[in-house]
DRENMAR-58394 format. One record per residue (C-alpha): residue in three letters; x, y, z. Coordinates in steps of 0.5 Angstrom, whole numbers, plus 500, padded with zeros to 3 digits. Layout:
BEGIN
<rec marti="ALA" X="X" Y="Y" Z="Z"/>
...
END
This chain:
BEGIN
<rec marti="MET" X="561" Y="591" Z="691"/>
<rec marti="GLU" X="555" Y="587" Z="694"/>
<rec marti="GLY" X="552" Y="589" Z="701"/>
<rec marti="TRP" X="547" Y="583" Z="702"/>
<rec marti="PRO" X="543" Y="582" Z="706"/>
<rec marti="ILE" X="540" Y="589" Z="706"/>
<rec marti="THR" X="537" Y="591" Z="713"/>
<rec marti="ARG" X="532" Y="597" Z="714"/>
<rec marti="ASP" X="529" Y="598" Z="720"/>
<rec marti="ASN" X="527" Y="591" Z="723"/>
<rec marti="LEU" X="527" Y="588" Z="716"/>
<rec marti="THR" X="532" Y="584" Z="712"/>
<rec marti="PHE" X="532" Y="582" Z="705"/>
<rec marti="LEU" X="536" Y="577" Z="701"/>
<rec marti="ILE" X="536" Y="574" Z="695"/>
<rec marti="GLU" X="539" Y="567" Z="694"/>
<rec marti="ARG" X="541" Y="566" Z="687"/>
<rec marti="GLU" X="545" Y="560" Z="682"/>
<rec marti="LYS" X="550" Y="564" Z="678"/>
<rec marti="ASN" X="547" Y="570" Z="676"/>
<rec marti="LYS" X="539" Y="567" Z="676"/>
<rec marti="ALA" X="535" Y="569" Z="682"/>
<rec marti="ILE" X="532" Y="563" Z="685"/>
<rec marti="LYS" X="529" Y="566" Z="692"/>
<rec marti="ILE" X="527" Y="572" Z="695"/>
<rec marti="LEU" X="527" Y="572" Z="703"/>
<rec marti="LEU" X="525" Y="577" Z="708"/>
<rec marti="SER" X="526" Y="577" Z="715"/>
<rec marti="VAL" X="522" Y="580" Z="721"/>
<rec marti="ASP" X="526" Y="581" Z="727"/>
<rec marti="GLY" X="523" Y="582" Z="734"/>
<rec marti="VAL" X="517" Y="579" Z="733"/>
<rec marti="ASP" X="513" Y="576" Z="739"/>
<rec marti="VAL" X="514" Y="568" Z="740"/>
<rec marti="LYS" X="506" Y="568" Z="740"/>
<rec marti="HIS" X="506" Y="569" Z="733"/>
<rec marti="ALA" X="509" Y="562" Z="732"/>
<rec marti="PRO" X="505" Y="556" Z="730"/>
<rec marti="LEU" X="501" Y="553" Z="736"/>
<rec marti="VAL" X="501" Y="545" Z="737"/>
<rec marti="ALA" X="496" Y="542" Z="741"/>
<rec marti="MET" X="494" Y="535" Z="742"/>
<rec marti="GLY" X="488" Y="533" Z="739"/>
<rec marti="ALA" X="482" Y="534" Z="743"/>
<rec marti="ASP" X="477" Y="530" Z="738"/>
<rec marti="GLU" X="477" Y="522" Z="737"/>
<rec marti="GLY" X="482" Y="520" Z="732"/>
<rec marti="VAL" X="486" Y="527" Z="732"/>
<rec marti="SER" X="493" Y="526" Z="734"/>
<rec marti="ALA" X="494" Y="534" Z="734"/>
<rec marti="SER" X="492" Y="540" Z="731"/>
<rec marti="ILE" X="497" Y="546" Z="728"/>
<rec marti="THR" X="494" Y="553" Z="728"/>
<rec marti="ILE" X="498" Y="558" Z="724"/>
<rec marti="ARG" X="498" Y="565" Z="727"/>
<rec marti="SER" X="503" Y="569" Z="723"/>
<rec marti="ASP" X="498" Y="571" Z="717"/>
<rec marti="GLU" X="500" Y="578" Z="719"/>
<rec marti="TYR" X="507" Y="577" Z="718"/>
<rec marti="VAL" X="506" Y="573" Z="711"/>
<rec marti="GLN" X="502" Y="579" Z="708"/>
<rec marti="LEU" X="507" Y="584" Z="711"/>
<rec marti="ALA" X="513" Y="580" Z="707"/>
<rec marti="ILE" X="508" Y="580" Z="701"/>
<rec marti="ASN" X="507" Y="587" Z="701"/>
<rec marti="GLU" X="514" Y="589" Z="702"/>
<rec marti="ILE" X="516" Y="584" Z="696"/>
<rec marti="LEU" X="511" Y="587" Z="692"/>
<rec marti="LYS" X="514" Y="594" Z="693"/>
<rec marti="TRP" X="521" Y="592" Z="691"/>
<rec marti="GLN" X="518" Y="589" Z="685"/>
<rec marti="THR" X="514" Y="595" Z="683"/>
<rec marti="VAL" X="521" Y="599" Z="684"/>
<rec marti="ILE" X="525" Y="594" Z="680"/>
<rec marti="SER" X="520" Y="593" Z="675"/>
<rec marti="GLY" X="523" Y="598" Z="670"/>
<rec marti="ILE" X="530" Y="595" Z="670"/>
<rec marti="GLN" X="529" Y="588" Z="671"/>
<rec marti="ILE" X="523" Y="583" Z="671"/>
<rec marti="PHE" X="522" Y="578" Z="677"/>
<rec marti="ASP" X="517" Y="572" Z="676"/>
<rec marti="ILE" X="515" Y="571" Z="683"/>
<rec marti="ASN" X="511" Y="566" Z="686"/>
<rec marti="PHE" X="507" Y="569" Z="691"/>
<rec marti="ASP" X="502" Y="563" Z="691"/>
<rec marti="GLU" X="507" Y="558" Z="694"/>
<rec marti="TYR" X="511" Y="561" Z="700"/>
<rec marti="GLU" X="515" Y="558" Z="705"/>
<rec marti="VAL" X="515" Y="561" Z="712"/>
<rec marti="SER" X="520" Y="560" Z="717"/>
<rec marti="TYR" X="521" Y="561" Z="725"/>
<rec marti="HIS" X="528" Y="563" Z="728"/>
<rec marti="PRO" X="528" Y="563" Z="736"/>
<rec marti="GLU" X="531" Y="570" Z="738"/>
<rec marti="THR" X="532" Y="568" Z="745"/>
<rec marti="SER" X="534" Y="561" Z="749"/>
<rec marti="ASP" X="527" Y="562" Z="752"/>
<rec marti="GLU" X="523" Y="562" Z="745"/>
<rec marti="GLU" X="527" Y="556" Z="743"/>
<rec marti="GLU" X="522" Y="551" Z="746"/>
<rec marti="LYS" X="516" Y="555" Z="745"/>
<rec marti="ILE" X="517" Y="554" Z="737"/>
<rec marti="LEU" X="515" Y="547" Z="736"/>
<rec marti="LEU" X="514" Y="548" Z="728"/>
<rec marti="LYS" X="521" Y="551" Z="725"/>
<rec marti="SER" X="518" Y="552" Z="718"/>
<rec marti="TYR" X="512" Y="550" Z="713"/>
<rec marti="LYS" X="511" Y="551" Z="706"/>
<rec marti="GLY" X="504" Y="552" Z="703"/>
<rec marti="SER" X="502" Y="547" Z="698"/>
<rec marti="TYR" X="496" Y="547" Z="693"/>
<rec marti="GLU" X="496" Y="540" Z="690"/>
<rec marti="SER" X="488" Y="539" Z="691"/>
<rec marti="LEU" X="487" Y="540" Z="684"/>
<rec marti="ASN" X="492" Y="535" Z="682"/>
<rec marti="ASN" X="491" Y="529" Z="687"/>
<rec marti="GLU" X="484" Y="526" Z="684"/>
<rec marti="CYS" X="488" Y="521" Z="680"/>
<rec marti="ASP" X="482" Y="517" Z="678"/>
<rec marti="PHE" X="486" Y="513" Z="672"/>
<rec marti="GLU" X="480" Y="511" Z="669"/>
<rec marti="GLN" X="477" Y="518" Z="667"/>
<rec marti="ILE" X="484" Y="520" Z="666"/>
<rec marti="GLY" X="485" Y="514" Z="661"/>
<rec marti="ARG" X="478" Y="515" Z="657"/>
<rec marti="ALA" X="480" Y="522" Z="656"/>
<rec marti="PHE" X="486" Y="521" Z="652"/>
<rec marti="CYS" X="482" Y="516" Z="648"/>
<rec marti="VAL" X="478" Y="522" Z="646"/>
<rec marti="LYS" X="480" Y="524" Z="639"/>
<rec marti="ASP" X="477" Y="530" Z="636"/>
<rec marti="VAL" X="477" Y="536" Z="641"/>
<rec marti="ASP" X="475" Y="543" Z="637"/>
<rec marti="VAL" X="481" Y="549" Z="638"/>
<rec marti="GLU" X="475" Y="554" Z="640"/>
<rec marti="ARG" X="474" Y="549" Z="646"/>
<rec marti="ILE" X="481" Y="549" Z="648"/>
<rec marti="GLU" X="482" Y="556" Z="648"/>
<rec marti="TYR" X="475" Y="558" Z="652"/>
<rec marti="THR" X="477" Y="552" Z="657"/>
<rec marti="SER" X="484" Y="555" Z="658"/>
<rec marti="HIS" X="480" Y="561" Z="661"/>
<rec marti="TYR" X="477" Y="556" Z="666"/>
<rec marti="ARG" X="483" Y="552" Z="668"/>
<rec marti="ASP" X="486" Y="559" Z="670"/>
<rec marti="GLY" X="480" Y="561" Z="674"/>
<rec marti="ARG" X="481" Y="555" Z="678"/>
<rec marti="LEU" X="488" Y="556" Z="679"/>
<rec marti="ALA" X="487" Y="563" Z="681"/>
<rec marti="PHE" X="481" Y="561" Z="686"/>
<rec marti="GLU" X="485" Y="555" Z="689"/>
<rec marti="VAL" X="491" Y="560" Z="691"/>
<rec marti="GLY" X="486" Y="566" Z="693"/>
<rec marti="ARG" X="487" Y="571" Z="687"/>
<rec marti="TYR" X="479" Y="571" Z="687"/>
<rec marti="ILE" X="479" Y="578" Z="683"/>
<rec marti="ASP" X="483" Y="574" Z="677"/>
<rec marti="ALA" X="479" Y="568" Z="678"/>
<rec marti="TYR" X="472" Y="572" Z="677"/>
<rec marti="ASN" X="475" Y="575" Z="671"/>
<rec marti="HIS" X="478" Y="568" Z="668"/>
<rec marti="PHE" X="471" Y="565" Z="669"/>
<rec marti="PHE" X="467" Y="571" Z="666"/>
<rec marti="LEU" X="472" Y="570" Z="660"/>
<rec marti="PHE" X="470" Y="563" Z="659"/>
<rec marti="LEU" X="463" Y="565" Z="658"/>
<rec marti="GLU" X="465" Y="571" Z="654"/>
<rec marti="THR" X="469" Y="567" Z="649"/>
<rec marti="ARG" X="464" Y="561" Z="649"/>
<rec marti="TYR" X="458" Y="565" Z="648"/>
<rec marti="CYS" X="458" Y="572" Z="647"/>
<rec marti="ASP" X="461" Y="572" Z="640"/>
<rec marti="GLY" X="466" Y="577" Z="640"/>
<rec marti="LYS" X="461" Y="582" Z="643"/>
<rec marti="THR" X="463" Y="586" Z="649"/>
<rec marti="GLN" X="457" Y="591" Z="650"/>
<rec marti="THR" X="453" Y="589" Z="656"/>
<rec marti="ASN" X="446" Y="589" Z="653"/>
<rec marti="LEU" X="449" Y="585" Z="647"/>
<rec marti="GLN" X="453" Y="580" Z="652"/>
<rec marti="THR" X="446" Y="579" Z="656"/>
<rec marti="LYS" X="442" Y="578" Z="650"/>
<rec marti="LEU" X="447" Y="572" Z="648"/>
<rec marti="LEU" X="448" Y="569" Z="655"/>
<rec marti="LEU" X="440" Y="569" Z="656"/>
<rec marti="GLU" X="440" Y="565" Z="649"/>
<rec marti="ALA" X="445" Y="560" Z="652"/>
<rec marti="GLY" X="441" Y="554" Z="655"/>
<rec marti="HIS" X="447" Y="551" Z="658"/>
<rec marti="PHE" X="449" Y="557" Z="662"/>
<rec marti="ILE" X="442" Y="559" Z="664"/>
<rec marti="SER" X="441" Y="552" Z="667"/>
<rec marti="ALA" X="447" Y="552" Z="670"/>
<rec marti="LEU" X="445" Y="559" Z="673"/>
<rec marti="LYS" X="439" Y="557" Z="676"/>
<rec marti="GLU" X="442" Y="551" Z="679"/>
<rec marti="SER" X="448" Y="555" Z="682"/>
<rec marti="ILE" X="443" Y="560" Z="685"/>
<rec marti="LYS" X="439" Y="555" Z="688"/>
<rec marti="GLU" X="445" Y="551" Z="691"/>
<rec marti="TYR" X="448" Y="557" Z="694"/>
<rec marti="SER" X="441" Y="560" Z="697"/>
<rec marti="SER" X="443" Y="558" Z="704"/>
<rec marti="HIS" X="451" Y="560" Z="703"/>
<rec marti="GLY" X="455" Y="566" Z="704"/>
<rec marti="ALA" X="455" Y="568" Z="697"/>
<rec marti="ALA" X="447" Y="570" Z="698"/>
<rec marti="LYS" X="449" Y="575" Z="703"/>
<rec marti="SER" X="455" Y="578" Z="698"/>
<rec marti="LYS" X="453" Y="585" Z="697"/>
<rec marti="HIS" X="456" Y="584" Z="690"/>
<rec marti="LEU" X="451" Y="579" Z="689"/>
<rec marti="GLU" X="444" Y="581" Z="691"/>
<rec marti="PRO" X="440" Y="581" Z="685"/>
<rec marti="LEU" X="442" Y="574" Z="684"/>
<rec marti="PHE" X="438" Y="572" Z="690"/>
<rec marti="SER" X="432" Y="577" Z="690"/>
<rec marti="PRO" X="426" Y="573" Z="689"/>
<rec marti="GLU" X="423" Y="578" Z="684"/>
<rec marti="ALA" X="430" Y="579" Z="680"/>
<rec marti="THR" X="429" Y="576" Z="673"/>
<rec marti="ASP" X="434" Y="572" Z="669"/>
<rec marti="GLU" X="436" Y="578" Z="665"/>
<rec marti="LYS" X="437" Y="582" Z="672"/>
<rec marti="LYS" X="441" Y="576" Z="674"/>
<rec marti="VAL" X="445" Y="576" Z="668"/>
<rec marti="LYS" X="447" Y="583" Z="668"/>
<rec marti="CYS" X="449" Y="583" Z="675"/>
<rec marti="ILE" X="454" Y="578" Z="673"/>
<rec marti="ILE" X="456" Y="582" Z="667"/>
<rec marti="ASN" X="457" Y="589" Z="671"/>
<rec marti="LEU" X="461" Y="586" Z="676"/>
<rec marti="ARG" X="466" Y="584" Z="671"/>
<rec marti="GLY" X="466" Y="591" Z="668"/>
<rec marti="ARG" X="468" Y="593" Z="675"/>
<rec marti="LEU" X="473" Y="588" Z="676"/>
<rec marti="ARG" X="476" Y="589" Z="669"/>
<rec marti="HIS" X="477" Y="597" Z="669"/>
<rec marti="HIS" X="481" Y="601" Z="675"/>
<rec marti="SER" X="481" Y="608" Z="677"/>
<rec marti="LEU" X="485" Y="611" Z="682"/>
<rec marti="LYS" X="480" Y="617" Z="682"/>
<rec marti="ASN" X="474" Y="612" Z="684"/>
<rec marti="PRO" X="474" Y="611" Z="692"/>
<rec marti="ASN" X="471" Y="605" Z="691"/>
<rec marti="ARG" X="476" Y="602" Z="687"/>
<rec marti="TRP" X="478" Y="595" Z="688"/>
<rec marti="ASP" X="485" Y="593" Z="691"/>
<rec marti="PRO" X="489" Y="588" Z="686"/>
<rec marti="ASN" X="493" Y="586" Z="692"/>
<rec marti="LYS" X="486" Y="584" Z="696"/>
<rec marti="HIS" X="482" Y="579" Z="694"/>
<rec marti="ASP" X="478" Y="576" Z="699"/>
<rec marti="GLU" X="472" Y="581" Z="698"/>
<rec marti="TYR" X="471" Y="577" Z="692"/>
<rec marti="LYS" X="471" Y="570" Z="694"/>
<rec marti="GLN" X="464" Y="569" Z="694"/>
<rec marti="PRO" X="462" Y="572" Z="687"/>
<rec marti="ALA" X="468" Y="568" Z="684"/>
<rec marti="GLN" X="466" Y="562" Z="688"/>
<rec marti="LEU" X="459" Y="562" Z="685"/>
<rec marti="LEU" X="461" Y="564" Z="678"/>
<rec marti="GLN" X="466" Y="558" Z="678"/>
<rec marti="ALA" X="460" Y="553" Z="680"/>
<rec marti="ILE" X="456" Y="556" Z="674"/>
<rec marti="VAL" X="462" Y="555" Z="669"/>
<rec marti="SER" X="464" Y="548" Z="672"/>
<rec marti="LYS" X="457" Y="546" Z="671"/>
<rec marti="VAL" X="458" Y="548" Z="663"/>
<rec marti="VAL" X="465" Y="545" Z="663"/>
<rec marti="ILE" X="464" Y="538" Z="667"/>
<rec marti="ASN" X="458" Y="536" Z="662"/>
<rec marti="SER" X="462" Y="537" Z="656"/>
<rec marti="SER" X="468" Y="533" Z="660"/>
<rec marti="ILE" X="463" Y="527" Z="662"/>
<rec marti="SER" X="460" Y="527" Z="655"/>
<rec marti="ASP" X="467" Y="525" Z="652"/>
<rec marti="ILE" X="469" Y="521" Z="657"/>
<rec marti="TYR" X="463" Y="517" Z="658"/>
<rec marti="SER" X="462" Y="516" Z="651"/>
<rec marti="LYS" X="461" Y="509" Z="648"/>
<rec marti="ASP" X="467" Y="510" Z="643"/>
<rec marti="SER" X="472" Y="512" Z="649"/>
<rec marti="LEU" X="470" Y="506" Z="653"/>
<rec marti="LYS" X="471" Y="501" Z="648"/>
<rec marti="MET" X="478" Y="504" Z="646"/>
<rec marti="PHE" X="480" Y="504" Z="653"/>
<rec marti="GLN" X="477" Y="497" Z="655"/>
<rec marti="ASP" X="481" Y="494" Z="649"/>
<rec marti="ILE" X="487" Y="498" Z="650"/>
<rec marti="SER" X="487" Y="496" Z="658"/>
<rec marti="THR" X="485" Y="488" Z="657"/>
<rec marti="SER" X="491" Y="488" Z="651"/>
<rec marti="THR" X="496" Y="490" Z="655"/>
<rec marti="GLY" X="495" Y="486" Z="661"/>
<rec marti="PHE" X="491" Y="491" Z="666"/>
<rec marti="GLU" X="485" Y="487" Z="668"/>
<rec marti="THR" X="482" Y="485" Z="675"/>
<rec marti="LYS" X="478" Y="479" Z="676"/>
<rec marti="LEU" X="473" Y="479" Z="682"/>
<rec marti="ILE" X="468" Y="473" Z="684"/>
<rec marti="VAL" X="461" Y="475" Z="687"/>
<rec marti="HIS" X="458" Y="471" Z="692"/>
<rec marti="THR" X="450" Y="472" Z="693"/>
<rec marti="LYS" X="446" Y="469" Z="699"/>
<rec marti="ARG" X="439" Y="468" Z="698"/>
<rec marti="LEU" X="434" Y="465" Z="703"/>
<rec marti="ASN" X="431" Y="460" Z="698"/>
<rec marti="LYS" X="434" Y="453" Z="699"/>
<rec marti="GLU" X="436" Y="453" Z="691"/>
<rec marti="PRO" X="443" Y="454" Z="688"/>
<rec marti="ALA" X="446" Y="461" Z="689"/>
<rec marti="LEU" X="449" Y="465" Z="683"/>
<rec marti="THR" X="457" Y="465" Z="684"/>
<rec marti="ILE" X="459" Y="471" Z="678"/>
<rec marti="ASN" X="466" Y="471" Z="675"/>
<rec marti="MET" X="467" Y="478" Z="673"/>
<rec marti="SER" X="473" Y="482" Z="669"/>
<rec marti="TYR" X="475" Y="489" Z="668"/>
<rec marti="PRO" X="480" Y="493" Z="664"/>
<rec marti="THR" X="484" Y="496" Z="670"/>
<rec marti="VAL" X="489" Y="494" Z="676"/>
<rec marti="ILE" X="486" Y="499" Z="681"/>
<rec marti="LEU" X="481" Y="497" Z="686"/>
<rec marti="SER" X="477" Y="503" Z="686"/>
<rec marti="SER" X="470" Y="506" Z="689"/>
<rec marti="LYS" X="468" Y="507" Z="682"/>
<rec marti="LEU" X="469" Y="500" Z="680"/>
<rec marti="CYS" X="465" Y="497" Z="686"/>
<rec marti="ARG" X="459" Y="501" Z="684"/>
<rec marti="THR" X="460" Y="498" Z="677"/>
<rec marti="VAL" X="461" Y="491" Z="680"/>
<rec marti="LEU" X="455" Y="492" Z="684"/>
<rec marti="ILE" X="450" Y="494" Z="679"/>
<rec marti="ASN" X="452" Y="488" Z="674"/>
<rec marti="ALA" X="451" Y="483" Z="680"/>
<rec marti="ILE" X="444" Y="486" Z="682"/>
<rec marti="GLU" X="442" Y="485" Z="674"/>
<rec marti="ALA" X="445" Y="478" Z="674"/>
<rec marti="CYS" X="441" Y="476" Z="680"/>
<rec marti="ALA" X="435" Y="479" Z="676"/>
<rec marti="GLN" X="436" Y="476" Z="669"/>
<rec marti="ASN" X="436" Y="469" Z="673"/>
<rec marti="LEU" X="430" Y="471" Z="677"/>
<rec marti="GLN" X="434" Y="471" Z="684"/>
<rec marti="HIS" X="433" Y="478" Z="686"/>
<rec marti="PHE" X="426" Y="476" Z="690"/>
<rec marti="ASP" X="430" Y="473" Z="695"/>
<rec marti="THR" X="437" Y="475" Z="695"/>
<rec marti="VAL" X="439" Y="478" Z="701"/>
<rec marti="ARG" X="447" Y="480" Z="701"/>
<rec marti="LEU" X="452" Y="481" Z="695"/>
<rec marti="ASP" X="460" Y="480" Z="697"/>
<rec marti="ALA" X="465" Y="481" Z="692"/>
<rec marti="ILE" X="472" Y="479" Z="693"/>
<rec marti="ASP" X="479" Y="480" Z="689"/>
<rec marti="ASP" X="481" Y="474" Z="686"/>
<rec marti="ARG" X="488" Y="475" Z="687"/>
<rec marti="HIS" X="488" Y="476" Z="694"/>
<rec marti="GLY" X="482" Y="474" Z="697"/>
<rec marti="LEU" X="480" Y="480" Z="700"/>
<rec marti="ASP" X="473" Y="483" Z="700"/>
<rec marti="VAL" X="472" Y="489" Z="695"/>
<rec marti="LEU" X="465" Y="490" Z="697"/>
<rec marti="ILE" X="459" Y="488" Z="701"/>
<rec marti="SER" X="452" Y="490" Z="701"/>
<rec marti="GLU" X="446" Y="487" Z="705"/>
<rec marti="LEU" X="439" Y="488" Z="707"/>
<rec marti="GLY" X="436" Y="489" Z="714"/>
<rec marti="VAL" X="433" Y="484" Z="719"/>
<rec marti="TRP" X="427" Y="485" Z="716"/>
<rec marti="ALA" X="429" Y="481" Z="710"/>
<rec marti="TYR" X="430" Y="475" Z="714"/>
<rec marti="THR" X="423" Y="475" Z="717"/>
<rec marti="LYS" X="417" Y="471" Z="715"/>
<rec marti="GLU" X="414" Y="476" Z="711"/>
<rec marti="ARG" X="420" Y="478" Z="707"/>
<rec marti="ALA" X="418" Y="485" Z="707"/>
<rec marti="PHE" X="419" Y="492" Z="710"/>
<rec marti="GLU" X="413" Y="496" Z="713"/>
<rec marti="PHE" X="413" Y="503" Z="713"/>
<rec marti="SER" X="410" Y="506" Z="720"/>
<rec marti="ASP" X="407" Y="512" Z="717"/>
<rec marti="SER" X="403" Y="513" Z="711"/>
<rec marti="THR" X="407" Y="519" Z="710"/>
<rec marti="GLU" X="414" Y="516" Z="711"/>
<rec marti="GLN" X="419" Y="516" Z="706"/>
<rec marti="ALA" X="426" Y="513" Z="705"/>
<rec marti="SER" X="433" Y="517" Z="706"/>
<rec marti="CYS" X="439" Y="515" Z="702"/>
<rec marti="ILE" X="446" Y="517" Z="707"/>
<rec marti="PHE" X="452" Y="516" Z="703"/>
<rec marti="GLU" X="460" Y="517" Z="705"/>
<rec marti="ARG" X="464" Y="520" Z="699"/>
<rec marti="TYR" X="471" Y="521" Z="698"/>
<rec marti="ARG" X="473" Y="528" Z="696"/>
<rec marti="GLY" X="480" Y="532" Z="696"/>
<rec marti="GLY" X="483" Y="528" Z="702"/>
<rec marti="ILE" X="477" Y="528" Z="706"/>
<rec marti="VAL" X="470" Y="524" Z="707"/>
<rec marti="ILE" X="464" Y="528" Z="707"/>
<rec marti="LYS" X="457" Y="525" Z="709"/>
<rec marti="GLU" X="451" Y="527" Z="705"/>
<rec marti="GLU" X="444" Y="525" Z="704"/>
<rec marti="PHE" X="438" Y="526" Z="700"/>
<rec marti="SER" X="430" Y="523" Z="700"/>
<rec marti="VAL" X="428" Y="517" Z="696"/>
<rec marti="PRO" X="421" Y="517" Z="693"/>
<rec marti="ILE" X="417" Y="511" Z="695"/>
<rec marti="ASN" X="410" Y="510" Z="692"/>
<rec marti="ALA" X="408" Y="504" Z="697"/>
<rec marti="SER" X="407" Y="503" Z="704"/>
<rec marti="THR" X="411" Y="496" Z="704"/>
<rec marti="LEU" X="417" Y="494" Z="700"/>
<rec marti="LYS" X="419" Y="487" Z="698"/>
<rec marti="ILE" X="426" Y="485" Z="697"/>
<rec marti="HIS" X="427" Y="486" Z="690"/>
<rec marti="HIS" X="424" Y="493" Z="691"/>
<rec marti="ALA" X="430" Y="494" Z="696"/>
<rec marti="TRP" X="435" Y="493" Z="691"/>
<rec marti="SER" X="432" Y="497" Z="685"/>
<rec marti="LEU" X="432" Y="503" Z="691"/>
<rec marti="LEU" X="440" Y="502" Z="691"/>
<rec marti="LYS" X="440" Y="502" Z="684"/>
<rec marti="TYR" X="436" Y="508" Z="684"/>
<rec marti="CYS" X="441" Y="512" Z="689"/>
<rec marti="PHE" X="447" Y="510" Z="685"/>
<rec marti="GLU" X="444" Y="513" Z="678"/>
<rec marti="ARG" X="442" Y="519" Z="682"/>
<rec marti="ILE" X="449" Y="521" Z="685"/>
<rec marti="ASP" X="452" Y="519" Z="678"/>
<rec marti="HIS" X="447" Y="524" Z="675"/>
<rec marti="ALA" X="449" Y="529" Z="679"/>
<rec marti="ASN" X="457" Y="528" Z="679"/>
<rec marti="PRO" X="459" Y="521" Z="675"/>
<rec marti="THR" X="466" Y="523" Z="679"/>
<rec marti="THR" X="463" Y="521" Z="686"/>
<rec marti="ARG" X="467" Y="516" Z="690"/>
<rec marti="ILE" X="462" Y="513" Z="694"/>
<rec marti="LEU" X="465" Y="509" Z="700"/>
<rec marti="SER" X="459" Y="507" Z="704"/>
<rec marti="LEU" X="451" Y="508" Z="703"/>
<rec marti="LYS" X="445" Y="506" Z="707"/>
<rec marti="ILE" X="438" Y="507" Z="706"/>
<rec marti="VAL" X="433" Y="508" Z="712"/>
<rec marti="ALA" X="426" Y="510" Z="714"/>
<rec marti="SER" X="426" Y="517" Z="714"/>
<rec marti="ILE" X="423" Y="518" Z="721"/>
<rec marti="SER" X="424" Y="512" Z="725"/>
<rec marti="GLY" X="431" Y="511" Z="722"/>
<rec marti="ARG" X="430" Y="503" Z="721"/>
<rec marti="PRO" X="435" Y="501" Z="716"/>
<rec marti="ILE" X="433" Y="498" Z="709"/>
<rec marti="LEU" X="440" Y="496" Z="706"/>
<rec marti="ASN" X="447" Y="498" Z="707"/>
<rec marti="TYR" X="453" Y="498" Z="702"/>
<rec marti="ARG" X="460" Y="499" Z="704"/>
<rec marti="VAL" X="467" Y="498" Z="700"/>
<rec marti="GLY" X="472" Y="494" Z="703"/>
<rec marti="ALA" X="478" Y="496" Z="707"/>
<rec marti="GLN" X="483" Y="496" Z="702"/>
<rec marti="ILE" X="479" Y="501" Z="698"/>
<rec marti="ARG" X="477" Y="506" Z="703"/>
<rec marti="ASN" X="484" Y="506" Z="706"/>
END
């Protein structure tokens, strides 16, 4: 009785199944111009082998729309749970001429960035946290669902989930706008996160979104800003076909920026709780005890170089991990600086090297600029208004990002021990903003002249 595949106009439908269970829905479009195939070109930039441009978005959307129509019709009889977030696109030549023009035969969208930051120390410490409230598990689930929805482009769903987090966390069962506004205004963590996020996104595309105008208005009060967030939630939670300005549940892009801003706000609230647990003394002690007792230990040797002809410290260190990470490097460096200070060696120490005891490979190198080797052993600023800048590279989501911030200087001259203190300050400031930051290199320079004060970098085995 079956007549698969089903062909309608230039569309062909097919269901793949195992026994009597559907495992894949396929839609093929005939007569598509080969120009819609992926474009593969040799890389023009240094370090880029090739670039791939996907040019079939309109046909992907066509397939999704057609399958949505089919799913709507069949839903009264049978529910098919279709994952529209991860799909595969294949390209089949229709003539011999097209064969050589289609270099990429297929690709599959994969959203793995939420799972690829496997820092074992953080994950391990999280397992060491014993007591977590049931209520926290519930409202954090809304945040997690929002992150997943945002990752795959379901921005309306993401916004609603992020607001459900706020509603569950702070609104005590109240759903009226005025009551929710009052309760959110009284939530110090939320208001602080709101103000920080608005400041961060003031030069971002979100500031131009028509849905967020009150948030970025200089005259707007906190009350108006909170109501803006609540009112958009109300609009996205209700739906009417009679409303000409209704939102389309299958078109999410218009709400990407509101979802992005609300995600930033909620993330600040969530990460504060996570950090408090993961970096608590109790979870640290348990993690260390478990790691060392099961043989997960790394031994490092730190060599110090000093200008005076006095003995230089060689420091043996042990840490409860077998993974050499940028976070471990940061800890090793800070401990080495403090050891030099305790031994009154930080006044003339100009370089620190850490080596993996097992393989003899460099773990980190930190060295002062040429100024430290001069007779004066001092860095003179060329201008009374000149400050220092911290420029660092961080690893995030598979790419390296460069960031910069100003470092306050209260003197016109820096001595050697001042430079090491500045380095500690930079690490502490970065950690305060986000303790999960993975620093690959860092340098402190004079802000105007660009003269180097200090350089730091992790070893090649860690960077790679």
